[in-house]
C-alpha positions as CSV (number, residue, x, y, z in Angstrom):
1,M,61.9,29.4,-79.1
2,T,59.8,30.4,-82.1
3,N,56.2,29.4,-82.6
4,E,55.7,26.9,-85.5
5,A,52.6,28.9,-86.7
6,Y,54.6,32.1,-87.2
7,R,54.1,33.7,-90.6
8,K,51.8,30.8,-91.8
9,C,48.6,31.2,-93.6
10,K,46.8,29.5,-90.8
11,T,47.4,32.5,-88.6
12,C,46.5,35.1,-91.2
13,R,43.0,36.6,-91.3
14,Y,43.4,37.1,-95.1
15,C,43.7,33.4,-95.8
16,N,40.2,31.9,-95.9
17,H,39.4,28.2,-96.0
18,K,36.6,25.7,-96.2
19,D,37.7,22.1,-95.5
20,D,40.9,21.6,-97.4
21,I,40.6,24.5,-99.8
22,W,42.6,27.6,-98.8
23,V,42.6,30.9,-100.6
24,C,44.8,34.0,-100.0
25,V,42.5,36.9,-100.3
26,L,45.3,39.5,-100.6
27,E,47.0,37.7,-103.6
28,V,43.8,36.0,-105.0
29,R,45.5,32.6,-105.2
30,S,45.2,29.1,-103.8
31,T,47.3,28.4,-100.8
32,G,47.6,26.1,-97.8
33,P,47.7,26.4,-94.0
34,E,51.5,25.9,-93.9
35,S,52.2,28.4,-96.7
36,S,53.3,32.0,-96.2
37,C,52.6,35.2,-98.0
38,D,55.1,38.0,-98.8
39,R,52.4,40.6,-98.0
40,Y,51.5,39.1,-94.6
41,R,52.9,41.3,-91.8
42,P,52.6,39.3,-88.5
43,G,51.6,41.4,-85.6
44,C,50.4,44.4,-87.6
45,C,47.0,45.9,-86.9
46,E,45.9,45.4,-90.5
47,N,46.1,41.6,-89.9
48,C,44.1,41.7,-86.6
49,S,40.3,41.1,-86.4
50,M,40.1,43.7,-83.6
51,Y,41.3,46.5,-85.9
52,E,38.6,48.5,-87.6
53,G,39.6,51.3,-89.9
54,T,41.8,53.4,-87.6
55,M,40.7,52.0,-84.3
56,C,41.6,49.1,-82.0
57,R,38.3,47.7,-80.6
58,R,40.2,46.0,-77.8
59,T,41.9,49.1,-76.4
60,G,39.9,51.9,-78.0
61,E,43.2,53.5,-79.2
62,E,43.6,55.0,-82.6
63,K,46.1,52.9,-84.6
64,Y,47.9,53.0,-87.9
65,E,47.3,49.8,-89.9
66,L,51.1,49.0,-89.9
67,D,51.5,49.4,-86.1
68,V,52.6,46.2,-84.4
69,C,50.5,45.1,-81.4
70,T,52.3,44.5,-78.2
71,E,49.7,41.7,-77.4
72,Y,50.5,39.9,-80.7
73,D,50.4,36.1,-80.4
74,P,51.9,34.2,-83.4
75,S,49.3,31.5,-82.9
76,G,46.8,33.9,-84.4
77,S,44.9,35.1,-81.3
78,V,45.1,38.6,-79.8
């Protein structure tokens, strides 16, 4: 069973919104919560708010930005 939020802008930290206006920061374009982005990599450290530079704040481990987190939740929370 797949999560309906998987690969949607509403689970991407690079899609910012205020009320009904959504913007994809990576592609500098208007978008929507149900849209998806070709550059969005679900589960990758670069899309996680706990990832800073080369370090995972949650585990304290050094991570590469394209590493996929084992704790990844497609609903957008880690």
